[in-house]
C-alpha positions in Angstrom: 0.0 0.0 0.0 2.8 2.4 0.9 4.7 1.6 -2.2 1.6 2.4 -4.4 1.0 5.6 -2.4 4.6 6.8 -2.8 4.5 6.1 -6.6 1.2 8.0 -6.9 2.7 11.0 -5.0 5.8 11.0 -7.2 3.6 11.1 -10.3 1.5 13.9 -8.8 4.4 16.2 -7.9 7.9 14.8 -7.6 10.1 12.3 -5.6 10.4 14.8 -2.7 6.6 14.6 -2.3 6.8 10.8 -2.3 9.3 11.0 0.6 7.0 13.4 2.4 4.2 10.8 2.1 6.4 8.1 3.7 7.7 10.5 6.4 4.1 11.3 7.3 3.2 7.7 7.6 6.2 6.7 9.7 4.6 7.9 13.0 1.4 6.0 12.2 3.3 2.8 11.4 5.3 3.1 14.6 2.1 3.2 16.6 0.4 0.4 14.7 0.4 -3.3 15.6 1.3 -6.3 13.5 -1.3 -8.3 15.3 -4.0 -6.2 13.7 -2.5 -6.7 10.3 -1.3 -3.0 10.2 -4.8 -2.1 9.3 -4.4 1.5 10.7 -1.3 2.0 8.6 -2.9 0.6 5.4 -6.1 2.6 5.7 -4.2 5.8 6.6 -1.8 5.2 3.8 -4.6 4.7 1.3 -6.5 7.8 2.1 -3.4 9.9 2.6 -2.2 9.1 -0.9 -5.5 10.0 -2.4 -5.7 13.2 -0.4 -2.1 14.3 -1.1 -2.9 13.8 -4.8 -6.0 15.9 -4.8 -7.6 16.8 -8.1 -6.8 20.4 -8.8 -7.0 22.0 -12.3 -3.3 21.1 -12.9 -3.9 17.4 -12.2 -7.1 17.2 -14.2 -5.5 19.0 -17.1 -2.7 16.5 -17.1 -5.1 13.4 -16.9 -7.4 14.7 -19.7 -4.5 15.3 -22.2 -2.9 11.9 -21.9 -2.8 9.6 -24.9 -4.4 6.8 -22.9 -7.5 9.0 -22.2 -8.1 9.7 -25.9 -7.7 6.0 -26.7 -10.1 5.1 -23.9 -12.7 7.5 -25.1 -12.4 6.2 -28.7 -13.0 2.7 -27.4 -15.9 3.7 -25.2 -17.8 5.4 -28.0 -16.7 2.7 -30.4 -15.2 5.1 -32.9 -13.6 3.5 -35.9 -10.0 4.4 -36.9 -11.0 6.6 -39.8 -13.8 8.4 -37.9 -13.1 11.8 -36.4 -13.7 12.3 -32.7 -14.5 15.5 -30.9 -14.1 15.8 -27.1 -15.3 18.7 -25.1 -14.2 18.8 -21.5 -16.3 20.6 -18.8 -14.1 21.9 -16.0 -15.2 23.7 -12.9 -12.0 23.6 -10.8 -12.9 26.0 -8.0 -11.6 29.6 -7.6 -8.6 28.6 -5.4 -7.1 25.7 -7.4 -4.2 27.6 -8.9 -4.2 31.0 -7.2 -1.0 32.1 -5.5 -0.8 31.8 -1.7 -0.1 35.5 -1.3 -3.2 37.2 0.0 -2.7 40.1 -2.3 -3.0 37.8 -5.3 -5.8 35.6 -3.8 -8.8 37.9 -3.4 -11.2 35.0 -2.7 -9.5 34.3 0.6 -9.9 37.8 1.9 -13.0 38.9 3.9 -13.9 41.6 1.3 -13.6 38.9 -1.4 -15.9 36.5 0.5 -18.5 39.3 1.2 -18.6 40.4 -2.4 -19.1 36.9 -3.6 -15.9 37.1 -5.7 -15.1 33.5 -4.9 -18.3 32.3 -6.5 -17.9 34.7 -9.5 -14.4 33.2 -10.2 -15.7 29.7 -9.8 -17.0 29.4 -13.4 -17.2 26.4 -15.6 -15.1 26.0 -18.7 -15.8 24.1 -21.9 -12.6 23.1 -23.6 -12.4 21.1 -26.8 -9.3 19.0 -26.2 -9.4 17.5 -29.8 -8.6 21.0 -31.1 -5.1 22.4 -31.2 -5.9 25.4 -29.1 -7.9 23.4 -26.5 -5.3 20.8 -26.1 -2.5 23.3 -25.8 -4.5 25.3 -23.2 -4.8 22.2 -21.0 -1.2 21.2 -21.5 -0.2 24.7 -20.4 -2.2 24.2 -17.2 -0.6 20.8 -16.7 2.9 22.3 -17.1 2.2 24.5 -14.0 2.9 21.4 -11.8 6.3 22.8 -10.5 4.4 25.9 -9.2 1.7 23.9 -7.4 3.4 24.4 -3.9 2.9 28.2 -4.3 -0.9 27.9 -4.6 -3.4 28.6 -1.9 -5.0 25.2 -2.4 -1.7 23.4 -1.7 -1.2 25.2 1.6 -4.8 24.6 2.7 -4.7 20.9 1.9 -1.3 20.3 3.6 -2.5 22.1 6.8 -5.6 20.0 7.0 -3.8 16.8 6.3 -1.5 17.6 9.2 -4.5 18.1 11.5 -5.9 14.8 10.4 -2.7 12.8 10.9 -2.1 14.4 14.3 -5.6 13.4 15.4 -4.9 9.8 14.3 -1.5 9.6 16.0 -3.0 11.1 19.3 -5.8 8.6 19.3 -3.6 5.6 18.4 -1.7 6.1 21.6 -4.9 5.5 23.6 -7.2 3.4 21.4 -6.5 1.8 18.1 -10.2 1.6 17.3 -10.7 5.3 17.7 -7.6 6.0 15.5 -9.0 3.8 12.8 -12.3 5.5 12.7 -10.6 8.9 12.4 -8.4 7.5 9.6 -11.5 6.3 7.7 -12.9 9.8 7.7 -10.4 10.3 4.9 -13.0 8.8 2.7 -14.9 12.0 2.8 -12.1 13.9 1.0 -12.7 13.0 -2.6 -13.7 14.4 -6.0 -13.1 17.7 -7.7 -14.4 21.2 -7.5 -17.7 21.6 -5.6 -17.8 17.9 -4.7 -14.5 18.2 -3.0 -15.6 21.3 -1.1 -18.7 19.6 0.2 -16.8 16.5 1.3 -14.2 18.7 3.0 -16.9 20.7 4.8 -18.4 17.5 6.2 -15.0 16.2 7.2 -14.2 19.4 9.1 -17.6 19.3 10.8 -16.7 15.8 12.2 -13.2 16.8 13.0 -14.2 20.0 14.9 -17.0 18.4 16.9 -16.4 14.7 17.5 -12.6 14.3 17.0 -11.0 17.4 18.4 -14.1 18.6 20.3 -15.5 17.2 23.6 -19.1 16.7 22.5 -18.7 12.9 23.3 -16.3 12.1 26.1 -16.8 8.3 26.5 -14.2 6.4 24.4 -16.6 3.7 22.9 -19.4 6.2 22.4 -17.0 8.5 20.5 -16.0 5.7 18.2 -19.6 4.9 17.4 -20.4 8.6 17.0 -17.6 9.2 14.5 -18.5 6.1 12.5 -22.2 7.0 12.3 -21.4 10.6 11.4 -19.1 9.5 8.7 -21.7 7.1 7.3 -24.3 9.9 7.3 -22.0 12.2 5.5 -21.3 9.6 2.8 -25.0 8.9 2.4 -25.8 12.6 2.0 -23.0 14.8 0.8 -25.1 17.9 1.3 -24.8 17.4 5.1 -28.4 17.1 6.2 -28.0 13.6 7.6 -24.7 14.5 9.2 -26.3 17.4 11.1 -29.0 15.0 12.3 -26.4 12.6 13.5 -24.5 15.3 15.3 -27.7 16.7 16.8 -28.2 13.3 18.5 -25.1 14.1 20.6 -26.3 17.5 21.6 -24.4 19.4 18.9 -26.4 22.3 17.6 -27.1 21.8 13.8 -25.8 24.3 11.3 -28.4 26.3 9.4 -29.6 24.7 6.1 -28.4 27.7 4.2 -24.7 26.9 4.9 -22.9 26.2 1.7 -21.0 22.9 1.7 
């Protein structure tokens, strides 16, 4: 599992990023137990690799311009060798995907930017014809931005949240392996692209703030059950309504329905 994860991180960014992946997991492996089949390490390693290789516009542009993708699409639509194929990609990457980390160049992160709705205005969909020269070149240009990814706001936000998640797992593993595993499995909520990713992250943070790092449920066994049920509710309803009902059962005040996830 760790070998696959490291290879994925190297392909996403570089070999240094793969080393970071292994360094992050070292503390978890050291707290794990062979008697349990290193389940905590495997599950943490699986979701950590997926999270570290999040689908930003740079990643998506790279995947959509690979030769294997064009070949797969031709096969799926059963296009014959002599038949022309036109592919139009719909991209809605989110306003922060490739913005610089500097606040001066990232208006969507500032309070005035949020109040004015600038983040939503910049989060527009793009239709790009990748079978045209101009469309293909545009996406390859985005893919070539990979060396600059660590300078983006998205990169810093994801790395900080990954750190919180791993710290919570490590802290729990010192007391209760079952609790640590439930926290690790919350990594399932971080998935997808654009709005889907934002909703999943919102649900993840809700569980992290209230049940994992918060003191809403103090009993060890009850906390394990609460985290598991909250995670299952979030997976069943990405919009968060079932999650709020699950949290409300533990005395946690539900967020208003108008909250954007």
